[in-house]
TORKOL-4160 file (C-alpha; in steps of 0.2 Angstrom, whole numbers, padded with zeros to 4 digits, m for minus):
472
<pt num="1" X="0000" Y="0000" Z="0000"/>
<pt num="2" X="0013" Y="0013" Z="m0006"/>
<pt num="3" X="0008" Y="0031" Z="m0009"/>
<pt num="4" X="0016" Y="0036" Z="m0026"/>
<pt num="5" X="0017" Y="0054" Z="m0032"/>
<pt num="6" X="0023" Y="0059" Z="m0049"/>
<pt num="7" X="0031" Y="0076" Z="m0052"/>
<pt num="8" X="0039" Y="0084" Z="m0067"/>
<pt num="9" X="0024" Y="0092" Z="m0077"/>
<pt num="10" X="0020" Y="0107" Z="m0065"/>
<pt num="11" X="0002" Y="0114" Z="m0067"/>
<pt num="12" X="m0005" Y="0101" Z="m0078"/>
<pt num="13" X="m0018" Y="0097" Z="m0065"/>
<pt num="14" X="m0028" Y="0112" Z="m0071"/>
<pt num="15" X="m0045" Y="0112" Z="m0079"/>
<pt num="16" X="m0042" Y="0130" Z="m0086"/>
<pt num="17" X="m0028" Y="0124" Z="m0098"/>
<pt num="18" X="m0029" Y="0112" Z="m0113"/>
<pt num="19" X="m0030" Y="0094" Z="m0106"/>
<pt num="20" X="m0014" Y="0086" Z="m0104"/>
<pt num="21" X="m0007" Y="0072" Z="m0092"/>
<pt num="22" X="0007" Y="0059" Z="m0091"/>
<pt num="23" X="0005" Y="0041" Z="m0086"/>
<pt num="24" X="0012" Y="0036" Z="m0069"/>
<pt num="25" X="0009" Y="0018" Z="m0074"/>
<pt num="26" X="0008" Y="0010" Z="m0091"/>
<pt num="27" X="0001" Y="m0008" Z="m0090"/>
<pt num="28" X="0003" Y="m0020" Z="m0104"/>
<pt num="29" X="m0011" Y="m0032" Z="m0110"/>
<pt num="30" X="m0015" Y="m0044" Z="m0096"/>
<pt num="31" X="m0006" Y="m0034" Z="m0082"/>
<pt num="32" X="m0012" Y="m0031" Z="m0064"/>
<pt num="33" X="m0009" Y="m0016" Z="m0052"/>
<pt num="34" X="m0015" Y="m0019" Z="m0034"/>
<pt num="35" X="m0014" Y="m0010" Z="m0017"/>
<pt num="36" X="m0008" Y="0007" Z="m0022"/>
<pt num="37" X="m0012" Y="0026" Z="m0018"/>
<pt num="38" X="m0009" Y="0039" Z="m0031"/>
<pt num="39" X="m0005" Y="0054" Z="m0021"/>
<pt num="40" X="m0007" Y="0073" Z="m0024"/>
<pt num="41" X="0007" Y="0080" Z="m0033"/>
<pt num="42" X="0015" Y="0095" Z="m0024"/>
<pt num="43" X="0019" Y="0103" Z="m0041"/>
<pt num="44" X="0002" Y="0100" Z="m0049"/>
<pt num="45" X="0007" Y="0086" Z="m0061"/>
<pt num="46" X="m0007" Y="0077" Z="m0069"/>
<pt num="47" X="m0005" Y="0058" Z="m0072"/>
<pt num="48" X="m0016" Y="0042" Z="m0074"/>
<pt num="49" X="m0014" Y="0024" Z="m0076"/>
<pt num="50" X="m0013" Y="0019" Z="m0094"/>
<pt num="51" X="m0019" Y="0001" Z="m0098"/>
<pt num="52" X="m0013" Y="m0004" Z="m0116"/>
<pt num="53" X="m0025" Y="m0019" Z="m0117"/>
<pt num="54" X="m0034" Y="m0030" Z="m0103"/>
<pt num="55" X="m0029" Y="m0025" Z="m0086"/>
<pt num="56" X="m0035" Y="m0026" Z="m0068"/>
<pt num="57" X="m0034" Y="m0012" Z="m0055"/>
<pt num="58" X="m0036" Y="m0019" Z="m0038"/>
<pt num="59" X="m0038" Y="m0008" Z="m0023"/>
<pt num="60" X="m0031" Y="0007" Z="m0031"/>
<pt num="61" X="m0034" Y="0025" Z="m0024"/>
<pt num="62" X="m0033" Y="0041" Z="m0032"/>
<pt num="63" X="m0031" Y="0056" Z="m0021"/>
<pt num="64" X="m0033" Y="0069" Z="m0035"/>
<pt num="65" X="m0039" Y="0062" Z="m0051"/>
<pt num="66" X="m0037" Y="0078" Z="m0061"/>
<pt num="67" X="m0040" Y="0074" Z="m0080"/>
<pt num="68" X="m0040" Y="0056" Z="m0078"/>
<pt num="69" X="m0038" Y="0042" Z="m0066"/>
<pt num="70" X="m0036" Y="0028" Z="m0079"/>
<pt num="71" X="m0037" Y="0026" Z="m0098"/>
<pt num="72" X="m0042" Y="0009" Z="m0105"/>
<pt num="73" X="m0034" Y="0008" Z="m0122"/>
<pt num="74" X="m0030" Y="m0006" Z="m0135"/>
<pt num="75" X="m0013" Y="m0014" Z="m0135"/>
<pt num="76" X="0003" Y="m0005" Z="m0139"/>
<pt num="77" X="0004" Y="m0015" Z="m0155"/>
<pt num="78" X="m0012" Y="m0006" Z="m0161"/>
<pt num="79" X="m0002" Y="0010" Z="m0164"/>
<pt num="80" X="0010" Y="0001" Z="m0176"/>
<pt num="81" X="m0001" Y="m0013" Z="m0183"/>
<pt num="82" X="m0017" Y="m0003" Z="m0184"/>
<pt num="83" X="m0026" Y="m0020" Z="m0184"/>
<pt num="84" X="m0041" Y="m0013" Z="m0174"/>
<pt num="85" X="m0044" Y="0000" Z="m0187"/>
<pt num="86" X="m0045" Y="m0014" Z="m0200"/>
<pt num="87" X="m0058" Y="m0023" Z="m0189"/>
<pt num="88" X="m0048" Y="m0034" Z="m0177"/>
<pt num="89" X="m0060" Y="m0044" Z="m0166"/>
<pt num="90" X="m0050" Y="m0044" Z="m0150"/>
<pt num="91" X="m0060" Y="m0040" Z="m0135"/>
<pt num="92" X="m0051" Y="m0033" Z="m0120"/>
<pt num="93" X="m0057" Y="m0033" Z="m0102"/>
<pt num="94" X="m0053" Y="m0019" Z="m0090"/>
<pt num="95" X="m0057" Y="m0022" Z="m0072"/>
<pt num="96" X="m0057" Y="m0010" Z="m0057"/>
<pt num="97" X="m0061" Y="m0019" Z="m0041"/>
<pt num="98" X="m0061" Y="m0009" Z="m0025"/>
<pt num="99" X="m0052" Y="0008" Z="m0022"/>
<pt num="100" X="m0059" Y="0025" Z="m0025"/>
<pt num="101" X="m0056" Y="0042" Z="m0032"/>
<pt num="102" X="m0057" Y="0061" Z="m0027"/>
<pt num="103" X="m0057" Y="0077" Z="m0037"/>
<pt num="104" X="m0058" Y="0072" Z="m0055"/>
<pt num="105" X="m0063" Y="0088" Z="m0065"/>
<pt num="106" X="m0065" Y="0078" Z="m0082"/>
<pt num="107" X="m0067" Y="0059" Z="m0082"/>
<pt num="108" X="m0062" Y="0046" Z="m0069"/>
<pt num="109" X="m0061" Y="0031" Z="m0082"/>
<pt num="110" X="m0061" Y="0032" Z="m0101"/>
<pt num="111" X="m0063" Y="0017" Z="m0112"/>
<pt num="112" X="m0056" Y="0019" Z="m0129"/>
<pt num="113" X="m0051" Y="0001" Z="m0133"/>
<pt num="114" X="m0064" Y="m0012" Z="m0139"/>
<pt num="115" X="m0071" Y="m0024" Z="m0126"/>
<pt num="116" X="m0078" Y="m0021" Z="m0109"/>
<pt num="117" X="m0075" Y="m0011" Z="m0093"/>
<pt num="118" X="m0081" Y="m0018" Z="m0076"/>
<pt num="119" X="m0080" Y="m0006" Z="m0061"/>
<pt num="120" X="m0085" Y="m0014" Z="m0045"/>
<pt num="121" X="m0084" Y="m0010" Z="m0026"/>
<pt num="122" X="m0078" Y="0007" Z="m0030"/>
<pt num="123" X="m0082" Y="0024" Z="m0023"/>
<pt num="124" X="m0079" Y="0042" Z="m0029"/>
<pt num="125" X="m0083" Y="0060" Z="m0024"/>
<pt num="126" X="m0082" Y="0077" Z="m0032"/>
<pt num="127" X="m0078" Y="0070" Z="m0049"/>
<pt num="128" X="m0087" Y="0075" Z="m0065"/>
<pt num="129" X="m0089" Y="0059" Z="m0075"/>
<pt num="130" X="m0086" Y="0042" Z="m0068"/>
<pt num="131" X="m0085" Y="0030" Z="m0084"/>
<pt num="132" X="m0085" Y="0037" Z="m0102"/>
<pt num="133" X="m0085" Y="0028" Z="m0118"/>
<pt num="134" X="m0073" Y="0038" Z="m0129"/>
<pt num="135" X="m0083" Y="0049" Z="m0141"/>
<pt num="136" X="m0070" Y="0055" Z="m0153"/>
<pt num="137" X="m0058" Y="0041" Z="m0155"/>
<pt num="138" X="m0052" Y="0038" Z="m0173"/>
<pt num="139" X="m0059" Y="0020" Z="m0173"/>
<pt num="140" X="m0075" Y="0017" Z="m0164"/>
<pt num="141" X="m0083" Y="0001" Z="m0157"/>
<pt num="142" X="m0098" Y="m0005" Z="m0148"/>
<pt num="143" X="m0092" Y="m0006" Z="m0130"/>
<pt num="144" X="m0098" Y="m0014" Z="m0114"/>
<pt num="145" X="m0098" Y="m0003" Z="m0098"/>
<pt num="146" X="m0103" Y="m0010" Z="m0081"/>
<pt num="147" X="m0103" Y="m0002" Z="m0064"/>
<pt num="148" X="m0109" Y="m0013" Z="m0049"/>
<pt num="149" X="m0109" Y="m0012" Z="m0030"/>
<pt num="150" X="m0102" Y="0006" Z="m0030"/>
<pt num="151" X="m0105" Y="0022" Z="m0021"/>
<pt num="152" X="m0104" Y="0040" Z="m0027"/>
<pt num="153" X="m0105" Y="0057" Z="m0020"/>
<pt num="154" X="m0105" Y="0073" Z="m0031"/>
<pt num="155" X="m0104" Y="0086" Z="m0036"/>
<pt num="156" X="m0103" Y="0078" Z="m0053"/>
<pt num="157" X="m0111" Y="0078" Z="m0070"/>
<pt num="158" X="m0114" Y="0060" Z="m0074"/>
<pt num="159" X="m0109" Y="0042" Z="m0068"/>
<pt num="160" X="m0110" Y="0033" Z="m0085"/>
<pt num="161" X="m0108" Y="0040" Z="m0102"/>
<pt num="162" X="m0110" Y="0027" Z="m0117"/>
<pt num="163" X="m0111" Y="0032" Z="m0135"/>
<pt num="164" X="m0128" Y="0032" Z="m0142"/>
<pt num="165" X="m0123" Y="0030" Z="m0160"/>
<pt num="166" X="m0112" Y="0015" Z="m0157"/>
<pt num="167" X="m0125" Y="0005" Z="m0147"/>
<pt num="168" X="m0114" Y="0003" Z="m0131"/>
<pt num="169" X="m0121" Y="m0009" Z="m0118"/>
<pt num="170" X="m0123" Y="m0003" Z="m0100"/>
<pt num="171" X="m0125" Y="m0013" Z="m0084"/>
<pt num="172" X="m0129" Y="m0004" Z="m0068"/>
<pt num="173" X="m0133" Y="m0013" Z="m0052"/>
<pt num="174" X="m0132" Y="m0008" Z="m0033"/>
<pt num="175" X="m0126" Y="0009" Z="m0036"/>
<pt num="176" X="m0128" Y="0021" Z="m0021"/>
<pt num="177" X="m0129" Y="0040" Z="m0024"/>
<pt num="178" X="m0125" Y="0050" Z="m0009"/>
<pt num="179" X="m0129" Y="0068" Z="m0006"/>
<pt num="180" X="m0141" Y="0070" Z="m0020"/>
<pt num="181" X="m0153" Y="0081" Z="m0009"/>
<pt num="182" X="m0139" Y="0095" Z="m0009"/>
<pt num="183" X="m0134" Y="0105" Z="m0025"/>
<pt num="184" X="m0117" Y="0106" Z="m0018"/>
<pt num="185" X="m0115" Y="0087" Z="m0018"/>
<pt num="186" X="m0127" Y="0081" Z="m0032"/>
<pt num="187" X="m0124" Y="0069" Z="m0046"/>
<pt num="188" X="m0134" Y="0077" Z="m0060"/>
<pt num="189" X="m0136" Y="0062" Z="m0071"/>
<pt num="190" X="m0135" Y="0043" Z="m0068"/>
<pt num="191" X="m0133" Y="0039" Z="m0087"/>
<pt num="192" X="m0131" Y="0049" Z="m0103"/>
<pt num="193" X="m0131" Y="0042" Z="m0120"/>
<pt num="194" X="m0119" Y="0054" Z="m0129"/>
<pt num="195" X="m0121" Y="0059" Z="m0147"/>
<pt num="196" X="m0105" Y="0068" Z="m0153"/>
<pt num="197" X="m0108" Y="0086" Z="m0157"/>
<pt num="198" X="m0126" Y="0085" Z="m0153"/>
<pt num="199" X="m0136" Y="0101" Z="m0152"/>
<pt num="200" X="m0144" Y="0094" Z="m0136"/>
<pt num="201" X="m0131" Y="0083" Z="m0127"/>
<pt num="202" X="m0144" Y="0079" Z="m0114"/>
<pt num="203" X="m0157" Y="0072" Z="m0126"/>
<pt num="204" X="m0154" Y="0054" Z="m0119"/>
<pt num="205" X="m0151" Y="0057" Z="m0101"/>
<pt num="206" X="m0158" Y="0049" Z="m0085"/>
<pt num="207" X="m0156" Y="0055" Z="m0067"/>
<pt num="208" X="m0152" Y="0044" Z="m0052"/>
<pt num="209" X="m0168" Y="0035" Z="m0045"/>
<pt num="210" X="m0176" Y="0034" Z="m0062"/>
<pt num="211" X="m0176" Y="0019" Z="m0074"/>
<pt num="212" X="m0165" Y="0020" Z="m0089"/>
<pt num="213" X="m0176" Y="0018" Z="m0105"/>
<pt num="214" X="m0163" Y="0021" Z="m0119"/>
<pt num="215" X="m0154" Y="0009" Z="m0131"/>
<pt num="216" X="m0138" Y="0009" Z="m0120"/>
<pt num="217" X="m0144" Y="0016" Z="m0103"/>
<pt num="218" X="m0157" Y="0003" Z="m0100"/>
<pt num="219" X="m0159" Y="m0003" Z="m0082"/>
<pt num="220" X="m0172" Y="m0003" Z="m0068"/>
<pt num="221" X="m0174" Y="0011" Z="m0056"/>
<pt num="222" X="m0169" Y="m0001" Z="m0042"/>
<pt num="223" X="m0151" Y="m0001" Z="m0050"/>
<pt num="224" X="m0148" Y="0016" Z="m0040"/>
<pt num="225" X="m0151" Y="0019" Z="m0022"/>
<pt num="226" X="m0156" Y="0037" Z="m0019"/>
<pt num="227" X="m0168" Y="0045" Z="m0007"/>
<pt num="228" X="m0185" Y="0041" Z="m0013"/>
<pt num="229" X="m0193" Y="0055" Z="m0002"/>
<pt num="230" X="m0190" Y="0066" Z="0013"/>
<pt num="231" X="m0199" Y="0062" Z="0029"/>
<pt num="232" X="m0198" Y="0074" Z="0044"/>
<pt num="233" X="m0203" Y="0066" Z="0061"/>
<pt num="234" X="m0204" Y="0071" Z="0079"/>
<pt num="235" X="m0209" Y="0054" Z="0086"/>
<pt num="236" X="m0198" Y="0042" Z="0078"/>
<pt num="237" X="m0201" Y="0024" Z="0073"/>
<pt num="238" X="m0203" Y="0007" Z="0082"/>
<pt num="239" X="m0198" Y="m0009" Z="0074"/>
<pt num="240" X="m0204" Y="m0025" Z="0082"/>
<pt num="241" X="m0192" Y="m0040" Z="0084"/>
<pt num="242" X="m0202" Y="m0050" Z="0071"/>
<pt num="243" X="m0201" Y="m0036" Z="0058"/>
<pt num="244" X="m0189" Y="m0033" Z="0043"/>
<pt num="245" X="m0193" Y="m0015" Z="0039"/>
<pt num="246" X="m0188" Y="m0009" Z="0022"/>
<pt num="247" X="m0189" Y="0010" Z="0021"/>
<pt num="248" X="m0186" Y="0011" Z="0002"/>
<pt num="249" X="m0172" Y="0024" Z="0003"/>
<pt num="250" X="m0182" Y="0037" Z="0012"/>
<pt num="251" X="m0173" Y="0051" Z="0020"/>
<pt num="252" X="m0179" Y="0053" Z="0038"/>
<pt num="253" X="m0175" Y="0069" Z="0047"/>
<pt num="254" X="m0179" Y="0070" Z="0066"/>
<pt num="255" X="m0183" Y="0086" Z="0075"/>
<pt num="256" X="m0189" Y="0091" Z="0092"/>
<pt num="257" X="m0173" Y="0093" Z="0102"/>
<pt num="258" X="m0165" Y="0108" Z="0094"/>
<pt num="259" X="m0147" Y="0111" Z="0096"/>
<pt num="260" X="m0143" Y="0094" Z="0104"/>
<pt num="261" X="m0131" Y="0090" Z="0089"/>
<pt num="262" X="m0117" Y="0100" Z="0098"/>
<pt num="263" X="m0101" Y="0094" Z="0105"/>
<pt num="264" X="m0100" Y="0109" Z="0117"/>
<pt num="265" X="m0115" Y="0104" Z="0128"/>
<pt num="266" X="m0117" Y="0088" Z="0139"/>
<pt num="267" X="m0121" Y="0073" Z="0128"/>
<pt num="268" X="m0139" Y="0070" Z="0124"/>
<pt num="269" X="m0149" Y="0063" Z="0110"/>
<pt num="270" X="m0165" Y="0054" Z="0106"/>
<pt num="271" X="m0169" Y="0039" Z="0095"/>
<pt num="272" X="m0176" Y="0041" Z="0078"/>
<pt num="273" X="m0178" Y="0022" Z="0076"/>
<pt num="274" X="m0180" Y="0009" Z="0091"/>
<pt num="275" X="m0177" Y="m0009" Z="0086"/>
<pt num="276" X="m0183" Y="m0023" Z="0097"/>
<pt num="277" X="m0173" Y="m0039" Z="0099"/>
<pt num="278" X="m0172" Y="m0048" Z="0082"/>
<pt num="279" X="m0178" Y="m0033" Z="0071"/>
<pt num="280" X="m0171" Y="m0027" Z="0055"/>
<pt num="281" X="m0170" Y="m0010" Z="0047"/>
<pt num="282" X="m0164" Y="m0008" Z="0029"/>
<pt num="283" X="m0163" Y="0005" Z="0015"/>
<pt num="284" X="m0164" Y="0021" Z="0024"/>
<pt num="285" X="m0155" Y="0038" Z="0025"/>
<pt num="286" X="m0155" Y="0047" Z="0041"/>
<pt num="287" X="m0153" Y="0065" Z="0035"/>
<pt num="288" X="m0147" Y="0081" Z="0043"/>
<pt num="289" X="m0159" Y="0088" Z="0056"/>
<pt num="290" X="m0164" Y="0106" Z="0051"/>
<pt num="291" X="m0165" Y="0111" Z="0069"/>
<pt num="292" X="m0150" Y="0102" Z="0075"/>
<pt num="293" X="m0158" Y="0087" Z="0084"/>
<pt num="294" X="m0146" Y="0073" Z="0088"/>
<pt num="295" X="m0154" Y="0055" Z="0086"/>
<pt num="296" X="m0148" Y="0038" Z="0084"/>
<pt num="297" X="m0155" Y="0020" Z="0080"/>
<pt num="298" X="m0157" Y="0011" Z="0097"/>
<pt num="299" X="m0156" Y="m0008" Z="0096"/>
<pt num="300" X="m0163" Y="m0016" Z="0111"/>
<pt num="301" X="m0156" Y="m0033" Z="0108"/>
<pt num="302" X="m0150" Y="m0042" Z="0092"/>
<pt num="303" X="m0153" Y="m0031" Z="0076"/>
<pt num="304" X="m0147" Y="m0030" Z="0058"/>
<pt num="305" X="m0145" Y="m0013" Z="0050"/>
<pt num="306" X="m0143" Y="m0015" Z="0031"/>
<pt num="307" X="m0138" Y="m0001" Z="0019"/>
<pt num="308" X="m0142" Y="0012" Z="0032"/>
<pt num="309" X="m0134" Y="0030" Z="0029"/>
<pt num="310" X="m0131" Y="0043" Z="0042"/>
<pt num="311" X="m0128" Y="0061" Z="0035"/>
<pt num="312" X="m0124" Y="0068" Z="0051"/>
<pt num="313" X="m0120" Y="0056" Z="0066"/>
<pt num="314" X="m0118" Y="0069" Z="0079"/>
<pt num="315" X="m0116" Y="0060" Z="0096"/>
<pt num="316" X="m0121" Y="0043" Z="0090"/>
<pt num="317" X="m0127" Y="0033" Z="0074"/>
<pt num="318" X="m0132" Y="0018" Z="0083"/>
<pt num="319" X="m0132" Y="0011" Z="0101"/>
<pt num="320" X="m0132" Y="m0008" Z="0103"/>
<pt num="321" X="m0140" Y="m0012" Z="0120"/>
<pt num="322" X="m0148" Y="m0027" Z="0129"/>
<pt num="323" X="m0166" Y="m0029" Z="0135"/>
<pt num="324" X="m0160" Y="m0027" Z="0153"/>
<pt num="325" X="m0169" Y="m0010" Z="0155"/>
<pt num="326" X="m0186" Y="m0019" Z="0154"/>
<pt num="327" X="m0181" Y="m0037" Z="0161"/>
<pt num="328" X="m0165" Y="m0033" Z="0170"/>
<pt num="329" X="m0159" Y="m0051" Z="0168"/>
<pt num="330" X="m0143" Y="m0045" Z="0160"/>
<pt num="331" X="m0139" Y="m0035" Z="0175"/>
<pt num="332" X="m0141" Y="m0051" Z="0185"/>
<pt num="333" X="m0128" Y="m0060" Z="0174"/>
<pt num="334" X="m0139" Y="m0067" Z="0160"/>
<pt num="335" X="m0127" Y="m0076" Z="0147"/>
<pt num="336" X="m0138" Y="m0071" Z="0132"/>
<pt num="337" X="m0126" Y="m0066" Z="0118"/>
<pt num="338" X="m0134" Y="m0053" Z="0106"/>
<pt num="339" X="m0128" Y="m0051" Z="0088"/>
<pt num="340" X="m0128" Y="m0033" Z="0081"/>
<pt num="341" X="m0125" Y="m0032" Z="0062"/>
<pt num="342" X="m0121" Y="m0017" Z="0051"/>
<pt num="343" X="m0120" Y="m0022" Z="0033"/>
<pt num="344" X="m0117" Y="m0009" Z="0020"/>
<pt num="345" X="m0121" Y="0010" Z="0022"/>
<pt num="346" X="m0110" Y="0024" Z="0029"/>
<pt num="347" X="m0108" Y="0038" Z="0041"/>
<pt num="348" X="m0102" Y="0056" Z="0041"/>
<pt num="349" X="m0098" Y="0069" Z="0054"/>
<pt num="350" X="m0098" Y="0060" Z="0071"/>
<pt num="351" X="m0090" Y="0070" Z="0084"/>
<pt num="352" X="m0090" Y="0056" Z="0097"/>
<pt num="353" X="m0094" Y="0038" Z="0092"/>
<pt num="354" X="m0103" Y="0030" Z="0077"/>
<pt num="355" X="m0107" Y="0014" Z="0086"/>
<pt num="356" X="m0107" Y="0009" Z="0104"/>
<pt num="357" X="m0110" Y="m0009" Z="0110"/>
<pt num="358" X="m0116" Y="m0009" Z="0128"/>
<pt num="359" X="m0125" Y="m0026" Z="0128"/>
<pt num="360" X="m0117" Y="m0043" Z="0129"/>
<pt num="361" X="m0113" Y="m0053" Z="0113"/>
<pt num="362" X="m0105" Y="m0047" Z="0097"/>
<pt num="363" X="m0105" Y="m0033" Z="0084"/>
<pt num="364" X="m0101" Y="m0036" Z="0066"/>
<pt num="365" X="m0098" Y="m0021" Z="0054"/>
<pt num="366" X="m0095" Y="m0025" Z="0036"/>
<pt num="367" X="m0095" Y="m0016" Z="0019"/>
<pt num="368" X="m0096" Y="0001" Z="0028"/>
<pt num="369" X="m0088" Y="0017" Z="0025"/>
<pt num="370" X="m0086" Y="0033" Z="0036"/>
<pt num="371" X="m0078" Y="0050" Z="0035"/>
<pt num="372" X="m0074" Y="0063" Z="0049"/>
<pt num="373" X="m0080" Y="0052" Z="0064"/>
<pt num="374" X="m0070" Y="0052" Z="0080"/>
<pt num="375" X="m0073" Y="0034" Z="0085"/>
<pt num="376" X="m0079" Y="0020" Z="0074"/>
<pt num="377" X="m0085" Y="0007" Z="0086"/>
<pt num="378" X="m0083" Y="0007" Z="0105"/>
<pt num="379" X="m0086" Y="m0005" Z="0118"/>
<pt num="380" X="m0095" Y="0004" Z="0133"/>
<pt num="381" X="m0082" Y="0008" Z="0146"/>
<pt num="382" X="m0094" Y="0014" Z="0160"/>
<pt num="383" X="m0109" Y="0004" Z="0159"/>
<pt num="384" X="m0117" Y="m0002" Z="0175"/>
<pt num="385" X="m0115" Y="m0021" Z="0170"/>
<pt num="386" X="m0100" Y="m0025" Z="0160"/>
<pt num="387" X="m0096" Y="m0040" Z="0149"/>
<pt num="388" X="m0082" Y="m0047" Z="0137"/>
<pt num="389" X="m0088" Y="m0041" Z="0120"/>
<pt num="390" X="m0084" Y="m0047" Z="0103"/>
<pt num="391" X="m0081" Y="m0034" Z="0090"/>
<pt num="392" X="m0078" Y="m0036" Z="0071"/>
<pt num="393" X="m0075" Y="m0024" Z="0057"/>
<pt num="394" X="m0072" Y="m0031" Z="0040"/>
<pt num="395" X="m0072" Y="m0025" Z="0021"/>
<pt num="396" X="m0074" Y="m0007" Z="0027"/>
<pt num="397" X="m0066" Y="0010" Z="0023"/>
<pt num="398" X="m0062" Y="0025" Z="0034"/>
<pt num="399" X="m0056" Y="0043" Z="0031"/>
<pt num="400" X="m0052" Y="0055" Z="0045"/>
<pt num="401" X="m0050" Y="0065" Z="0054"/>
<pt num="402" X="m0053" Y="0050" Z="0066"/>
<pt num="403" X="m0046" Y="0046" Z="0083"/>
<pt num="404" X="m0048" Y="0028" Z="0083"/>
<pt num="405" X="m0058" Y="0015" Z="0072"/>
<pt num="406" X="m0061" Y="0003" Z="0086"/>
<pt num="407" X="m0059" Y="0004" Z="0105"/>
<pt num="408" X="m0060" Y="m0011" Z="0116"/>
<pt num="409" X="m0060" Y="m0014" Z="0135"/>
<pt num="410" X="m0044" Y="m0022" Z="0140"/>
<pt num="411" X="m0049" Y="m0026" Z="0158"/>
<pt num="412" X="m0064" Y="m0036" Z="0151"/>
<pt num="413" X="m0054" Y="m0046" Z="0138"/>
<pt num="414" X="m0064" Y="m0039" Z="0123"/>
<pt num="415" X="m0060" Y="m0048" Z="0107"/>
<pt num="416" X="m0057" Y="m0038" Z="0091"/>
<pt num="417" X="m0057" Y="m0044" Z="0073"/>
<pt num="418" X="m0051" Y="m0033" Z="0059"/>
<pt num="419" X="m0050" Y="m0039" Z="0041"/>
<pt num="420" X="m0048" Y="m0029" Z="0025"/>
<pt num="421" X="m0049" Y="m0012" Z="0032"/>
<pt num="422" X="m0044" Y="0003" Z="0021"/>
<pt num="423" X="m0038" Y="0019" Z="0029"/>
<pt num="424" X="m0039" Y="0034" Z="0017"/>
<pt num="425" X="m0031" Y="0051" Z="0018"/>
<pt num="426" X="m0018" Y="0047" Z="0031"/>
<pt num="427" X="m0005" Y="0058" Z="0022"/>
<pt num="428" X="m0014" Y="0074" Z="0027"/>
<pt num="429" X="m0016" Y="0079" Z="0046"/>
<pt num="430" X="m0033" Y="0086" Z="0042"/>
<pt num="431" X="m0039" Y="0068" Z="0036"/>
<pt num="432" X="m0028" Y="0057" Z="0047"/>
<pt num="433" X="m0034" Y="0042" Z="0056"/>
<pt num="434" X="m0023" Y="0042" Z="0072"/>
<pt num="435" X="m0026" Y="0025" Z="0078"/>
<pt num="436" X="m0034" Y="0009" Z="0071"/>
<pt num="437" X="m0037" Y="0000" Z="0088"/>
<pt num="438" X="m0036" Y="0006" Z="0106"/>
<pt num="439" X="m0037" Y="m0004" Z="0122"/>
<pt num="440" X="m0044" Y="0005" Z="0136"/>
<pt num="441" X="m0041" Y="0002" Z="0155"/>
<pt num="442" X="m0056" Y="0012" Z="0161"/>
<pt num="443" X="m0063" Y="0030" Z="0159"/>
<pt num="444" X="m0051" Y="0039" Z="0170"/>
<pt num="445" X="m0033" Y="0033" Z="0166"/>
<pt num="446" X="m0017" Y="0043" Z="0165"/>
<pt num="447" X="m0013" Y="0038" Z="0147"/>
<pt num="448" X="m0028" Y="0032" Z="0137"/>
<pt num="449" X="m0017" Y="0028" Z="0122"/>
<pt num="450" X="m0005" Y="0017" Z="0131"/>
<pt num="451" X="m0012" Y="0002" Z="0121"/>
<pt num="452" X="m0016" Y="0010" Z="0105"/>
<pt num="453" X="m0010" Y="0004" Z="0087"/>
<pt num="454" X="m0008" Y="0016" Z="0072"/>
<pt num="455" X="m0012" Y="0012" Z="0054"/>
<pt num="456" X="0002" Y="0001" Z="0047"/>
<pt num="457" X="0006" Y="m0007" Z="0063"/>
<pt num="458" X="0001" Y="m0025" Z="0069"/>
<pt num="459" X="m0010" Y="m0025" Z="0084"/>
<pt num="460" X="m0001" Y="m0035" Z="0098"/>
<pt num="461" X="m0012" Y="m0032" Z="0113"/>
<pt num="462" X="m0024" Y="m0044" Z="0122"/>
<pt num="463" X="m0039" Y="m0037" Z="0113"/>
<pt num="464" X="m0031" Y="m0028" Z="0098"/>
<pt num="465" X="m0023" Y="m0043" Z="0090"/>
<pt num="466" X="m0022" Y="m0043" Z="0071"/>
<pt num="467" X="m0008" Y="m0043" Z="0058"/>
<pt num="468" X="m0003" Y="m0027" Z="0050"/>
<pt num="469" X="m0010" Y="m0033" Z="0033"/>
<pt num="470" X="m0028" Y="m0032" Z="0041"/>
<pt num="471" X="m0027" Y="m0013" Z="0038"/>
<pt num="472" X="m0022" Y="m0005" Z="0021"/>
């Protein structure tokens, strides 16, 4: 997981000049690049990865995409043999699996070669075009463009740009569009069929949340996950233990306790959704409260939170509790082990903790992403009844500023499992993750970070015990 920075062409990362960029990596037909961060060039040099034939880019991150993150071309022999211009039937496959990109003012990926591009498990923010089929190449083809299981936040122009006149094929599935309610972070279009030099370039264009009904942009509305409608509530919702409630990507905003989303006051928050033991909540966006009310999801026993998004965490995104408030059996030593699952989704702007486990049992967080949250998952340190807790985070991504991703209680022998965690933005103090895992000895200790492990270090503690390779 090196960070590589290319210099030498100062000022080329500039949308106000004619487009120009170098290639930091040139990948020959069949090559693979994995586990790499392409950092911001101090002198403003613009550079991409140039694939000359089939390639795989696995867990590659671009901190400043500029003109292009990667270009998907035909083989180098094309330039001398010109066989593709004569109708060569070679079909290349360009794969992007994992990783992410920031700040692309033209295109993230551009396919000019024949064949197919597959982008999966990818995320991008503040990038104009995610994947484009070359519109002005000397030799054109029908291309196959796929984006699946990926997440995007604007501002941006469009996610997919096939060519209408060449009958490009588009596949879109499980694409989440975040920040669509805000003009400052909106992706204007999901898919646009481009017609070169058309008087109206948006003649064949579809917005997120609507079905694509074109020749190329042809997919169901369910391919995209965006807020279906806004719902402002003061009372919140209750989910029974036998319920699996699909909110259909509603954006829910809670109001009623103005100003409680404030780190300068004693912590206090309500619950926008209370989930009884065994309940499930899925496909919901918890939006920014207009009056500054802080509210979480309150799980009173085992629960599953599937594809839940928090736009402003404040004090807490979700609290994982026991039923002891009603039955009090856990305070008497009940051995019930609850299971709290967070699968997918993401969180922004938590000034204390995203998730806290106070009940006995285990918390599993997977396929999750978070930005600007102080603590990702904490084992309660001052609960009246304490337990040995089991906490897992896997296949998830974090960008700071973050104090620690996970915090465990050393004195209660909590168990921590970390696997395939990506930490992004650690080259910049403003977006740094200070610690990956921290073991606490109590609420009031002299050095709370005595048993804390930074990104790149193996966890060698009794609770924080994992290889350095668990965190990228």
